[in-house]
N, C-alpha and C positions, 0 to 999 in steps of 0.2 A: 876509296870507291872510284871507279873509272868514270870519266865524263860520259854522259849519255850518248853523244855522237860516236865516240870510239867504241862503246859497248855495242851500238847498233852496227857499226862497221864489222865487228867480229862476227856477229850473227849472220849478216847477209853474205859474208864471204864464204859461207858454206854452200852457196848456190852459184853455179857458173855465171848467171846473169849479174850477180851482185859483186863478183870479185873486182871488177873494174871500179865500181863505186867505192868499195872498201879500200882499194889502193889509193884512190883520190882522197878519201877522208884521212887516211894515215899520213899522206904527204902534207896535208894542210891541217894537221892536228893542232898546231900552235895557234893558227888563225881561229879555228873553231873554239878553242879554249878561251882565247881572249874575247871573242864575240859573246860567248856564254857568260863570262864574268861581267862584261859590260851590261848585258841584258838583265842579269841578276841585280847589279847595282842600281840600274834604272828603275826596276820594279820596287826595290826597297826604298828608293828616294821618293817615288810617287806615293807609296803607302805612308811614309813619314809625313809628307806634305798633307795628305788627306786626313790622317787620323791622329798624328802625334804633335808635331811642331810645324810652324810656318813662319817665314821671315817677312817682315814689313818694314817699310821706310816711313819715317815721320815727316809729313809734308808741310806742317804748319806749326805755329807757336802756341797753340792752345794748351799744351801740356808742359810749357816751360815753368820752372827750370828743371823739372824732373827729366823730361825728354825734350831734346832740342831738335830744331829743323835739321834734317839730314841724318839723324840717328837711325841706325838699323837694329831692329830688335827681333827676338824670337818669342813667339806666342805659343803657350802650351794649350793644345786643343783638348787634351785628355784631363786637364786639371779638374774641370767641373763634372767629370764623370763620377767623382767620389764625394764631392760636396758642392753645394750651390754657391754662386757668387756672394761675396760678403762686402760690407762697407769698407771703403778704402781701396778695394781691388782696382787695378788699372786693367780695363777690359777693351778688347777689340771686338767690334760688332758690325754686322751688315747694316748699312744705312736704312732706316725706316722708309717705307714707301713714300711718305709725304715729302722726304728730302730727295729721294732718288728721282722723282718726277721732275724736280726743278734742276737737278744737276746729276745726270746719269753717269758722268765720268767719275764721281766720287762714290765708290761702292762700299768703302770701309771707313769707320771712324775709330778713334781711340780716346777714351775719357775715363774718369774715376767714378766708381759707383757710390752714390750717396743716398739712394732710396730703394727700398724693396716693395713688392706688391702690397698695397694697403697702407703704406706709410703716408703720413702727412709731412711733406718737406717744406721748410720755410727758410728764407734768408733774412736774417735780422742783425743789423749792426755789424755786417761783415762776416758773421758766423752762420753755419748751417745748423738748423734745429730739425730734429726728426721726432714727430709725435710730442712736440713741446719740450723736448729735452735737447741740450747741446749734443751734437754729434762728436763724440770723443773716443770712439772705438780705436781710432788710429791717431798717434801723436801728430801726424801731419795736419789734421784738421784744427789743431790748437794754434798753429802758426800761420796757416794760409788764410787769406781773406777773400770774400766773395762779394760781387756786386749784384744789386737788384736789377739794374737796367741792362738789357741785352738786345741789340739790334732793333731799337724802337719799342720794345716791350718792357714793362716794369713787373718783374716777378716778385711775388711776396710769399704766397702760401698755396700749395696745391697737394691734392691727394694722388698718390701713384695708383693708376688703374691696376686691377688684377691682371696677372700675366705680363707685367711690365716692370722695368727698372728705370730709375732716374739716374742720369750720369751728368757730371759737371766736368769742365776743363779746369786744370789747375790755375791757368792764367785767365782768371775770370773776365777781365775786361775785353779780351779779344776772342773768347771762346763762344761759338754757337753750340748750345747744348740743350739739355732738357728744360732749362728755363725758357727757351724759345719755342721748341717744337715738341715738348712732351716726352713720353716714355719710349723705351726701347723694348720691343717684344723679347721675351725670354728666348724664343727660338732663334733670334738674330745674333745672340752672343756667340762669338767664335771661340774665344778663349782668354786666358790671362797672360798679360805681358810679364815676362819673368827675367829676360836676359838681354843685355845690349852687347852686340858683337862688333859694332862700328860706331864711332872711330876707335881705333886701337888704344888711344890714350885714356878712354873711359870704358874699356871693356869690362864686363862683369855683371853681377846681379843688379837689377834696377833698384836704385835707392832714392827715396823721396827727397826733393830739394825745394827750397823756397828762395826766390830771387831777392837779393838785397836792394834791387832797383825798384821794387814795388812795395807799397805799404803792407805791413804785416803786424799781427798782434802776438806778442809773446805772452803766453798764459802762465800764471804762477805754477811752479812745480813741474813744468814740462821743459825738457832739455831741447834747446834749439838744434835744428839740423845743421850740418855743415853747409855753408853757403859758398858757392863758387864766386870768383872775382867778377866784378861788373864787366859786361861786354856790350858791344854795339852791334845792333842788327835791326832789320826791318821786321815788324810784326805783320803776320798775315791777317 
């Protein structure tokens, strides 16, 4: 199929007034073809960003050691078109209004989902309990530990409001999350973090990791995750 601009050039060349325009279009056919390809690629990119996947950079240490500061990830925006968010999912979401008012520059957070609408979420002896049962749907929860105290608040037990999710950071001691400011509205969830594309040394699907530098609890019968070597860095 011919490019639209060349097809139009052939049609208007049938008229005296259009012959000069047609000759101009033919002489610059390569330029127009390149321009059309660029515009098509730009439209596809915009559609991908809006509806399919989007790239984000990790700005803090709240999800260490699964995600490190400076990691760049891809978030699937269509994943939750087919099924709702589940326990253990690492989700990117728009910051709730209560946080946006205090820090308008931080528009997106990334945390791990621990509570669904109506759940009673509790932190007890370093573990998460949901509806009085240990949260063990994902092996990660068997080896990671969580603190009750966060930024001056002592979190023990709360019910997730309807239409909300509770999300915690993996590095509980430095994470500001639902223990501090409550739930994330369902409509604020952007998508699921699925792939890390930077740095190249760790490119691939996102795999849960627990730092050996933090206390953790190894539960019987649960295989420990691979743990990276210790590293030195500042925590946010």
